[in-house]
C-alpha positions in Angstrom: 126.4 39.0 85.9 129.9 38.9 87.5 130.3 39.3 91.3 132.1 42.6 90.6 129.1 43.9 88.6 126.7 42.7 91.2 128.5 44.4 94.1 128.8 47.6 92.0 125.1 47.6 91.3 124.3 47.0 95.0 126.6 49.9 96.0 124.9 52.2 93.5 121.5 51.2 94.9 122.6 51.9 98.5 124.0 55.3 97.4 120.8 56.2 95.6 118.6 55.0 98.5 120.6 57.2 100.9 120.2 60.2 98.6 116.5 59.6 98.1 116.1 59.1 101.9 117.6 62.5 102.5 115.2 64.1 100.0 112.2 62.4 101.4 113.2 63.2 105.0 113.6 66.8 104.0 110.1 66.8 102.5 108.6 65.4 105.7 110.4 67.9 107.9 109.1 70.8 105.7 105.6 69.5 105.5 104.2 72.4 107.5 106.1 75.1 105.5 103.6 76.6 103.0 106.5 78.1 101.0 108.3 74.7 100.6 107.9 72.9 97.3 108.1 69.1 97.4 111.3 67.6 96.0 111.6 64.6 93.7 114.7 62.6 93.1 115.2 62.0 89.3 116.7 58.6 88.5 118.4 57.6 85.3 119.3 54.0 84.4 123.0 53.2 83.6 125.0 50.1 83.0 125.7 49.9 86.7 122.1 50.5 87.8 120.0 53.6 88.4 121.6 56.7 89.8 120.3 60.0 91.1 120.8 62.7 88.5 119.3 65.7 90.3 116.7 66.8 92.8 113.7 68.5 91.1 111.1 70.8 92.6 107.6 69.7 92.0 106.4 73.1 90.7 103.2 74.1 89.0 103.8 77.5 87.3 100.2 77.9 86.0 98.7 77.5 89.5 101.4 79.7 91.0 100.6 82.5 88.5 96.9 82.2 89.1 97.4 82.2 92.9 99.5 85.3 92.8 96.9 87.2 90.7 94.1 86.0 93.0 96.1 87.1 96.0 96.5 90.6 94.5 92.8 90.8 93.8 91.9 89.5 97.3 94.2 92.0 99.0 92.8 94.9 97.1 89.2 94.0 97.7 89.9 93.5 101.4 91.3 97.0 101.6 88.1 98.4 99.9 85.8 96.3 102.2 87.6 97.3 105.4 87.9 100.9 104.2 84.2 101.3 103.6 83.4 99.7 106.9 85.7 102.2 108.6 84.0 105.1 106.8 80.6 103.8 107.8 81.6 104.0 111.5 83.4 107.3 111.2 80.5 109.1 109.4 77.3 107.3 110.4 78.3 105.8 113.8 76.8 102.7 115.3 73.3 102.1 114.1 73.6 105.3 112.1 73.1 107.5 115.2 75.5 110.2 113.8 74.5 109.9 110.2 73.6 113.2 108.5 70.2 111.7 107.6 69.5 110.9 111.2 70.5 114.3 112.4 68.4 116.0 109.7 65.4 113.9 110.7 65.8 115.1 114.3 66.2 118.7 113.2 63.1 118.4 111.0 61.1 117.1 114.0 62.2 120.0 116.1 61.4 122.4 113.4 57.9 120.8 112.9 57.2 121.2 116.6 58.2 124.8 116.6 56.0 125.5 113.6 53.0 124.1 115.5 53.6 126.4 118.4 55.6 129.4 117.0 55.2 131.5 120.2 57.1 128.9 122.3 60.6 130.2 122.9 61.8 126.9 124.2 60.9 125.2 121.0 62.7 127.9 119.1 65.9 127.2 121.1 65.4 123.5 120.7 65.2 123.8 116.9 68.4 125.9 116.9 70.1 123.4 119.1 69.2 120.5 116.7 70.6 122.7 113.9 73.8 123.0 115.8 74.0 119.2 116.3 73.5 118.8 112.6 76.2 121.2 111.7 78.6 119.7 114.2 77.8 116.3 112.9 78.7 117.3 109.4 81.9 119.1 110.7 83.0 116.0 112.6 82.3 113.6 109.7 84.3 115.8 107.3 87.2 116.0 109.7 87.1 112.2 110.3 87.2 111.6 106.5 90.2 113.9 106.1 92.0 112.3 109.0 91.3 108.9 107.5 92.8 110.0 104.2 95.9 111.0 106.2 96.0 107.5 107.8 95.9 106.0 104.4 98.9 108.0 103.4 100.8 106.7 106.3 99.8 103.1 105.4 100.9 103.7 101.8 104.3 105.1 103.0 104.8 102.0 105.2 103.7 99.6 102.4 106.1 101.3 99.9 109.0 100.8 102.3 108.1 97.2 102.7 107.8 96.7 98.9 111.2 98.2 98.3 112.7 95.9 101.0 111.0 92.9 99.3 112.4 93.9 95.9 115.9 94.3 97.4 115.6 90.8 98.9 114.3 89.5 95.6 117.4 90.7 93.8 119.7 88.8 96.3 117.7 85.6 95.9 117.3 86.0 92.1 121.1 86.5 91.8 121.7 83.4 93.8 119.4 81.4 91.5 121.0 82.7 88.4 124.6 82.1 89.6 123.7 78.7 90.9 122.0 77.7 87.7 125.1 78.7 85.7 127.4 76.5 87.7 125.0 73.6 88.1 124.5 74.0 91.9 121.4 73.0 93.8 119.2 76.2 93.8 116.0 74.6 95.0 116.0 76.4 98.4 116.7 79.7 96.6 113.8 79.0 94.3 111.5 78.5 97.2 112.6 81.8 98.7 112.0 83.5 95.4 108.5 82.2 95.1 107.8 83.2 98.7 109.0 86.7 97.9 106.7 86.8 94.9 103.7 85.9 97.1 104.6 88.8 99.4 105.2 91.3 96.6 101.8 90.3 95.1 100.0 91.7 98.2 101.2 95.2 97.2 101.0 95.0 93.4 99.9 92.5 90.8 103.0 90.7 89.4 103.6 89.1 86.1 106.8 87.1 85.6 109.0 86.8 82.6 111.5 83.9 82.9 114.7 84.4 81.1 118.0 82.5 80.6 119.5 80.7 83.6 116.3 80.9 85.6 116.4 84.7 85.7 113.2 86.5 86.5 111.9 89.9 85.4 108.8 91.3 87.1 106.1 93.6 85.7 103.0 95.1 87.3 99.5 94.7 85.8 99.9 98.1 84.2 103.0 96.9 82.4 105.4 98.9 84.5 108.8 97.3 85.1 109.1 96.3 88.8 112.3 94.3 88.6 114.7 93.6 85.8 118.2 92.7 86.9 117.9 95.4 89.6 114.7 96.5 91.5 113.0 99.6 90.2 112.4 102.4 92.7 108.9 102.6 94.3 108.5 106.2 95.7 105.8 108.1 97.6 105.7 111.4 99.6 102.9 111.3 102.2 101.1 114.5 103.1 101.2 115.6 106.8 97.5 116.5 106.7 94.4 116.5 104.5 91.6 118.9 103.9 88.7 118.8 101.4 89.9 119.4 97.8 93.5 118.4 98.6 94.7 115.7 96.2 97.2 113.1 97.6 100.6 112.5 96.0 100.9 109.6 93.6 102.8 106.3 94.3 105.3 105.9 91.5 106.9 102.7 90.3 109.9 103.3 88.1 108.5 106.8 87.7 105.0 105.7 86.6 102.1 106.5 88.9 100.0 103.7 90.3 96.4 104.1 89.2 93.6 103.4 91.7 90.7 101.1 90.6 87.0 101.7 90.2 83.9 100.4 91.9 83.0 98.8 95.1 83.8 95.4 93.4 87.1 97.0 92.6 89.3 96.3 89.6 92.3 97.4 91.7 95.0 94.7 92.1 97.2 94.8 95.1 96.9 97.0 98.2 98.7 100.0 96.8 96.1 100.7 94.1 93.3 99.9 96.5 94.5 102.4 99.0 94.8 105.1 96.3 91.2 104.3 95.3 90.0 104.7 98.9 92.0 107.9 99.4 91.2 109.6 96.2 87.9 108.2 95.0 85.6 106.7 97.7 86.6 109.0 100.6 86.5 112.0 98.3 83.0 111.1 97.0 81.7 110.7 100.5 83.1 114.1 101.4 81.5 115.6 98.4 78.1 114.1 99.4 78.5 115.7 102.9 79.3 119.0 101.1 76.2 118.6 99.0 74.1 118.2 102.1 75.7 121.2 103.7 75.2 123.3 100.6 71.5 122.2 100.5 71.0 123.3 104.1 72.5 126.8 103.5 70.4 127.2 100.4 67.2 125.9 101.9 67.4 128.2 105.0 68.7 131.2 103.2 67.0 134.6 103.8 65.4 136.4 100.9 64.6 140.1 100.4 61.0 140.6 101.4 60.8 144.3 100.3 61.1 143.6 96.6 64.3 145.6 96.4 66.2 142.9 94.6 68.8 142.1 97.3 70.5 138.8 96.9 69.6 135.8 99.0 71.9 135.5 102.0 72.8 132.7 104.5 70.2 132.4 107.2 70.1 129.7 109.9 73.1 127.8 108.4 76.2 129.6 107.2 79.8 128.7 106.3 83.2 130.2 105.7 82.1 131.7 102.4 78.9 133.2 103.9 76.7 135.1 103.9 76.8 134.6 100.1 74.9 131.5 98.9 76.9 128.8 97.2 76.4 128.2 93.5 73.5 125.9 92.6 74.1 122.4 91.4 77.8 122.5 92.0 79.8 121.0 94.8 81.1 123.7 97.2 84.2 121.8 98.2 84.7 121.7 102.0 81.5 123.5 102.9 80.5 120.7 105.3 83.7 121.2 107.3 82.9 124.9 108.0 79.2 124.7 108.2 77.7 126.3 111.3 74.7 127.9 112.8 74.5 131.7 112.3 75.4 133.4 115.6 72.4 135.7 115.1 70.1 132.7 115.9 72.2 131.1 118.6 71.2 132.1 122.1 74.4 130.7 123.6 76.3 133.6 121.9 73.7 136.2 122.4 71.6 135.4 119.3 67.8 135.3 119.1 66.4 131.9 118.1 63.0 133.5 117.2 64.7 134.9 114.1 64.1 131.5 112.7 60.4 132.4 112.8 60.6 136.1 112.0 63.7 136.4 109.7 65.9 139.5 109.6 69.3 138.0 110.5 70.7 139.9 107.5 68.8 143.2 108.2 65.3 144.6 108.1 64.9 144.0 104.4 64.9 140.2 105.2 62.3 140.3 107.9 59.3 138.1 107.1 57.2 138.6 110.2 56.6 142.3 109.6 53.8 142.6 112.1 55.9 141.0 114.9 53.1 138.6 115.9 54.2 135.7 118.1 51.8 133.4 116.4 53.3 133.9 113.0 54.3 130.5 111.5 54.3 130.9 107.8 58.1 131.1 107.6 58.5 127.9 109.7 55.9 126.0 107.6 57.7 127.1 104.5 61.0 125.8 105.9 59.4 122.4 106.7 58.1 122.2 103.2 61.4 123.3 101.7 63.2 120.4 103.4 61.2 118.2 101.0 61.7 120.3 97.9 64.1 119.0 95.3 67.4 120.8 94.7 69.9 120.3 91.8 72.9 118.3 92.8 76.3 117.5 91.4 76.6 114.0 89.9 80.4 114.0 90.4 79.6 113.2 94.1 78.5 109.8 93.1 74.8 110.2 93.4 72.7 111.0 90.3 69.3 112.7 90.3 67.5 115.5 92.0 66.9 115.3 95.7 65.7 117.3 98.6 68.2 117.9 101.4 66.8 115.1 103.5 66.4 112.9 100.5 70.0 113.4 99.5 71.2 112.6 103.0 69.2 109.4 102.9 70.6 108.5 99.4 74.1 109.2 100.7 73.5 106.8 103.6 72.2 104.2 101.1 75.2 104.8 98.8 77.7 104.1 101.5 75.8 101.1 102.8 75.5 99.7 99.2 79.1 100.3 98.5 80.1 98.6 101.8 77.8 95.6 101.2 79.1 95.1 97.6 82.7 95.4 98.7 82.2 92.9 101.5 80.5 90.4 99.3 83.2 90.8 96.6 85.9 90.4 99.3 84.4 87.1 100.4 84.3 85.9 96.8 87.8 86.9 96.0 89.2 85.6 99.3 87.5 82.3 98.6 89.0 82.1 95.1 92.4 82.8 96.5 92.0 80.1 99.2 90.9 77.6 96.6 93.8 78.3 94.3 96.2 78.3 97.2 94.9 75.0 98.4 95.1 73.6 94.8 98.7 74.8 94.6 99.6 73.3 98.0 98.0 70.0 96.9 100.0 70.1 93.7 103.4 71.2 95.0 103.2 70.6 98.8 104.1 67.6 100.9 101.7 64.7 101.6 103.0 63.0 104.8 101.3 59.7 103.9 102.8 59.6 100.5 106.3 60.4 101.9 106.0 57.8 104.6 105.1 55.2 102.0 108.2 56.2 100.0 110.3 55.8 103.1 109.0 52.3 103.5 109.8 51.5 99.9 113.3 53.0 100.3 113.8 50.9 103.5 112.9 47.8 101.6 115.2 48.7 98.7 118.0 49.4 101.2 117.5 45.9 102.8 117.4 44.2 99.4 120.7 45.9 98.3 122.3 45.1 101.7 121.3 41.4 101.2 122.9 41.4 97.8 126.1 42.9 99.3 126.1 40.3 102.0 125.4 37.4 99.5 128.3 38.6 97.3 130.5 38.8 100.3 129.7 35.2 101.3 130.3 34.0 97.8 133.7 35.7 97.6 134.6 34.2 101.0 133.6 30.8 99.8 135.6 31.3 96.6 138.7 32.4 98.4 138.4 29.4 100.8 138.1 26.9 97.9 141.2 28.4 96.3 143.1 28.2 99.5 
């Protein structure tokens, strides 16, 4: 090898070492950045020694794809878990103190006491007061559910705005990647930004990626709806100002296609948008329907019947509602009845009513009087009510609970349904969160920066630099000696 070739090789080595040092130093400085993908310097051997061709990101597309899907699943399941926890507190309170089942049990106890001493006016008033607490509890729970649905709408509206912003940012970064790829520029930082945006987008909707020419990306949802293709597609939503039972929320639309909510406590929703739709339109609606079934059962159970044999219809007795005094249809949800349920004023002493009508009957006129003799010791009607609380009534399966139950039994089943839903959702959230964390850790291990490895590379580069520098120094000494001998 000539001295000229030797010096050229040493110079290339010094240049390569400097470039590699820059890359390694950048890796170390970004070690704590979870969105940074480790860079590798690609070397190619030439006649004058190795040279750096380009800087490559140490990507793992399979792990990234799996991690994005797991993140969408985890986010959706967290929404369901937190949502059912919230409904549990809103409807049943701490330790179930405001649960309809608890309030019914207290009312049953008061009714049982009154039936054992039917001449006691104080016990009559106490039974009516417990009935009012029960009705107020169902009113409050229904109102809380509808307010919660309204809160979900506001959260959806905010999320839709964030998703549109992310898609707009994605377009800018994707354009930078495509343009840089075309001209051969270094687009690694833009690729990191694009992957970071994908992770954020996957919190709202599940994303599948189609890579096209020049590193261009097209994005689609799990439903196959186009989310981004050259330009972002519009995500639209119109929130409602308020909710009431029976009101259906507006859909979220991506490129004009509605987002469909998932099913089940262990939800098949992917992304927070679908999960919020499920909470608003399925789980919260089913819980409201269960409250309505309890209220319908109370109106039916405590209805007054014609005792004269004249064929008059049953009419609302102790419990009534906005559609009273007619009795709601059997076996069919009377939507919103729990929100308007109340104690008939004819029984309520606070508004001039007579609580002893609970014993005697007749709130709807003389044809409905049971205690025809007017005896203060009459208790047959009260005993019948106590027994009726345990008698099965037909229920509507669309409320999420199948089977035939008494009023108190249905309330207990509703309590169990929500608790079971909450428990299943919580366990599923733990599992899906753990899966996402494992995949994210695997992705980080595969594409992230290991400080120890990078420091070892720096030591190797330092030694390489020293070796190249010694070659340059040796060639310099040889050239000096050659020039001196010629002189």
